[in-house]
Each structure stands twice: as structure tokens, then as C-alpha cells.
N, C-alpha and C positions, 0 to 999 in steps of 0.2 A: 418301780416306775420312777424314772428321773424327771422331775418336774422343773420346767424352765419358766420362771415367773417374770422374765424381762418384758420390755415393751413389745407390743405387737400391733403396730399401725399397718393397715392393709392398703396398699396401692393397687387400684384396679386399672388395668391396661386393656384398651379395646381397639384392636386393629380394624380398620374399615376400608371399604372400597365400594362406592356406589350403593350405599345402604340407606338411602333416604326413606325407604318404605318401612324399615324396622328399627332404625337407630333411636327414634324418639321414644318408643315403647320400652326399649332396653334401658335407656338412661333415666326414664321416669321411674321405672321399677327400682333401679339402682339407687336413685336419690333417696328413696324412702328408707334405705339401709344406712344412710349417712356414712359413706366410706371416708377414710382419711383423705384420699385424693383419687380423682379419676382422670386418666390421661387417654384421650382419643387420638389414635395415630392414623392419619389419612395417607393412603398410598397413591393419591392422584385421582380422586373421584371426579367424575364428569357431571355429577348431579349436585343436589343441595346438601349432601351429607355433612360437610364441615360446618355449613351455616346453621343447620338444625342442631348439631351437637353444641355449637357455641352458645346457643340460647339457654342451655342448661347450666351454664356457668362452669363447665369443666374445662380442663386445659386441652386445647386442640393443637397438635403439631403435625408437621409434614414429614414424610419419609419416602425413601425409595420404595417402589411397589414390591410386594412379596411379604407374606404373612410373617415369616421368621424375621426378616429385616425390620418390619414394622414393630413387632413385639420387642425386639432387642433395642430398637430406638426408644420405645416407651420406657423400657427398664432403665435406660440411661438417665431419663428425666425423673424417675421415681425417687421418692424419699422415704417410702415405707420400709418396715422391717420384713414384710411379706409382700410378694408380688402375686397378684391374681390376674390371670389372662382370660378375658371374657370375650366370646364372639359377639358380634353386633346383633345377632338374631337369637340370643340366649338370655334368659332371665334367671337370676339367682333366687333360691328359696329365702323366705323371711329369716330363717335361722342361720344363713350362710356364714356370717362373720363370727358368730358365737361358736358354730361348729368347727370352723378353722382354728379359732383360738383354743378350743378344747383339745383338738388333735395336736396342735403344735406346742401346747404347754408341756407335752412330753418330748424331751429333747432328742429322743431316738428318731422322731419323725422329721424328715427333711422337706416334705411337701406332700401333695396329694391331689385328689380329684373328687368330684361328686358323682353320684348316680345320675342317670339322665332319663327324661321323658320327652318323647317326640310329640309335638302337637299335631293336630290333623285328625281326619275322620276315618281313615282306612283301618280296618280291623287288625291289620298286621303291625301297625306302628307301636302299640303298647308292648307287643312281643319283641319287636326289634329293640326297643329301649331296654327291656330286661336282659336281652342277649348281650347288648353292648356293656351294660353295667356288670353282668356276671363275668363276662370275658375279662374285663379290666380288673375285676376283683381278684380273679385267679392269677392273672399274669402280672398284676401291679403296673400295667401300662395303660394309661388313659389316652383319650383323644381330646383335641381342642374343644370339641362340643361339650366336654364335661367340666369346663372351667378349671383348668389346671392352676394350682398354686404352689409356691415354693418360697422357702426362706431366702431373703435377698443375698445373704453371704454365700449360700449354696449356689444360687444362680450365677453369681459372679465367679465362683470357683470353677463352674462348668463352662464358663465362657458364653453363656446364653444359649439360645436355640441355634442349632447348626444352620448355616446359610445354604439351605437347599430349597427347591421350589415346591416340594411336596413331602409329606411324611415327617415334617420337622417335629410334630408333636410326638410321634412314635419314637423317633430317634432320641428326643429329649428325655422322654419317660424311661426308656431303656437305660440311658446313662444315669438318670436320677436314682433309680432303685439300686444302683451299685454303691451309692453314697450313704444309704441309710434306709429306714423304714418309710413306706409310702402309705399315707392315710387314704383309705377308701371310704369316704363318707356316704352314708345311706340316705341323707337328705338329697333331694333331686333338683337339678336345674331343668328348666323347660326350654327346649330348643326347637327351632323351626324345622318342619318336615318338608319344606318347599322343594328341596332337591328330590326327595323320595316321591313326592306327589307329581312333580313335573316329569321326571325320568321313569317313574314306575317303581313300586316298592321292590318287586322281585329282581328287576334289572339292576337297581341300585345295590341291593344286597350282594348280588353276584359280582358287580363291579368293585365294590369296596373290598370284599374278601380277596378277589383276584389281585387287586393292587397291593394289598398288604402282603399276600403270599409272594408276589413277584419281588417286592421290596426286600422281604426277609431272605429271599434266595439270591439277592445281590444285584437285581436290576436297578439302575441308577434312577434317583428321583427325577432328574431332568427328562429322562425318557418316559417315565410314568406320567409326568405332567401333561404329555401330549394327549392322554386319554381322560383327563380330569379337568373340566372347565372351571373357571372361577365362578 
């Protein structure tokens, strides 16, 4: 095993759009981990999201709307050795930074993701979380809900996330695994199940798998976006 003992400051980048109901809890949980820096990238919120985020002393910047564009904009501002992309309704485990450091101390690894737990009361949600974690462990392709992280120099070499309106996380991870090993951490992030609960668990499962299948068979993300609301 080739150990890399260089610096490993982690920049956390949080893309947001109208997240006033969840951003405070996410940033509060993140603050306890004492990240090197946190950059909140607002895509034109019409609510109090930027104002709430600013109260936590993090850097808040504006960007064109679109998760890929917002994450790339945040990466431009970041100074860390590792970039961690965190959704506004997702909380990291207490061991997150230590787990990332442990994985990336092996220079074979270019980035990675966490296992995931969906909050909520529906009996299927724990099953869904395990399915997502297992699928990504086998495929080495994570989703944005799993708090993707990557070495900064690798991210720059890749040119960031592809500028597409949907599936930017899938496209990014498929490209990432071509550059080196991907760490599949067993520690779990907890992410909101609001979409699953509002739209229905079974309906959401069907929609998610259909969208991924259509994307992998060549349907454009712009066309798929018509069936996936923000």
C-alpha cells in the first residue's frame, strides 16, 4: 500500500437552492466537525437560504443555477487539498473527515463516497438506503446524496462536473473511477427522504431507476430533466 502523508485540508462545498428549512441543521452538524472551510453556493434562492447560511460564518457565494455549475463554482473558490460535495439536506457522520483522511492516505485512491441512510418513518427507507449503498459499492459510482469527495488535483484534471442539468454525479463518478481507485466508505451520511415521502417510495424507486437506465442508454440529461423537478 502506497501511503501519501501530505497535507489533507478538506473544503466542503454545499450547493443550495431554496433550502431555508434544512440548511441550518446541515451547517450546524458540519460546524461540529470543524472543516478547513465551508463554501455555500447559492443558485438564486428566493427564500432566506443565503441569509441563514451566512449566520454560520461560512463563505456564501452566488452562481448560475444548476447543481453542476454551483459545485464547479464552489470548487473554484476552494483552497483545500480535498473537495467534499455535500447536499444541503445531508449530514455527515462524526467520523467523516478521519474516514476520508484514512482512505486518501493511500495514494491509489482518487476520491470516494459514503454509505447512506435515508431519514423518515417508512419501513422501506432503510432498505432503499442499503440498496443505494450496495449498488454504488459494486459499481464504484456514487450519487450526490452520498457526499462525494475527490482530490483537488484530480477534480481539476477532470475539468469538474460536466455541465449537464441532471446525472452530473453519475457522469462524474463514471469518469472518476477511470483515474484510480474509488473509496466506498462504510460510515453513513444521513440524507433527507423528503422526495421519497412526498412522491411515494415505490414511485420514486421506479422513477430513479428509470432515469438512470435511460441515461445509460443515451437519453440526454436535458430531456430527462423534464421528468425530475428540483
